[in-house]
N, C-alpha and C positions, 0 to 999 in steps of 0.2 A: 654441205647439209642446211647449213642454215639458210642459203641462199634459194633455195631448191622450196624449203617450208615459209621464207615469206611470198615467192609465188603464190604457191598454192594456197597461202590465208588467202592473199590479193584475188586469188579468181572466186576464191570463195565468199569471200565480200560482195564481187561484184555479181555474182548467179542469185544472192540472196535479194539484192538491190533489184536486181533484174524481173525475179518475181514477184516481190512485191507490189510491184510499179504496172503490173500485168496490162489492168486495164487502161492506162495512160497509153498503153501501146497499140491496140486495137483502135482499129478507125472506125470516127462518129458522123453519121448521115442524119441531115434533117430536110425535108421537102417543102419547098416553096411551090403552093399552085398558086398562078398567077390568069389572069381571063378578063380580055376590054368588053366583052360582050354578053356575058353573064352563063358563059358554060355552065353547065352544071359540075360540081367536086367532082373530080374520079376518087375511085380509089387504086393507092398505088402500092403493088408489093414490088421489093426488092431480094432476090432470093424468094426465103418463105416469111418473113419477115412484112406487116402488111402497117401500109402508112394509111387511115381512114380518118372521117371527119375532117378532111382539110377545109380550109375556108379562104377565099379569094385575097391574096396580100398577105397573107400568114402563115410565118415558118412555123412548121413542126418542130416538136422537143428531138434535139437529139438522140439516134438509138445505136450504140453500140453492135460493130459488127467485127469477123474475124478477116481479116486481109486475105484478097481473093477478087474472083472475078463471079460479076452476079448477074444474074437475067434482069428487066425491066418490066414487069407486065402491070399497063396500065388497064382497068376494067376488063380483065382477060384476057391481055392483046400483048404477045409479047412486043416490045418496042425495040429490043436490043441487050447489050449488056455495058456494064460499068465496072471498072478497073480500080478496087479501094487497096490503098498501099499503109502498112503500119506508118504510126505518126501519124495520122490525116485525117483533115476535117474536113465531110466533106457536103458540098449543098446540091440537091438535086431542085433544080427547077423544070416543075411541066406548067406546060402553057395549053391554057384551050382555047378551039376556034370553033365557032359555027355549033350556033344554039341547036339547028333541026336537028342537022347531023354533027352531033360532034365528035370533034378530032385533039388528039392530044397528041404532043412530041416534048421532047424531055432534051436537058444538058446538063453536065454534070461537073460543078464549078469547086475545085479544091481552094477550100479558104486558109489564108494562113494567118 
């Protein structure tokens, strides 16, 4: 009986620790906007979370997400999806080209 009690107490302790560290488990995402030709900075949405006021060469503050797949929308145009995993810290690099007809692309990087 004592053996089962020890295992049960250990499971309770592990559960409490996991719930207290919940914010650390969720992925964080930052956005870096870069352009070499002065293309206007876009508005970037990942899922329903919007990153605005981006500046060339400046990384945004990280925001916390739930793990999962999210659409990336740049200036109202869906550019594809990203998959965010638990315990991850991610950087989305958005590149702007074409001052007259702006065009944007993105890549997802895992920061380790």
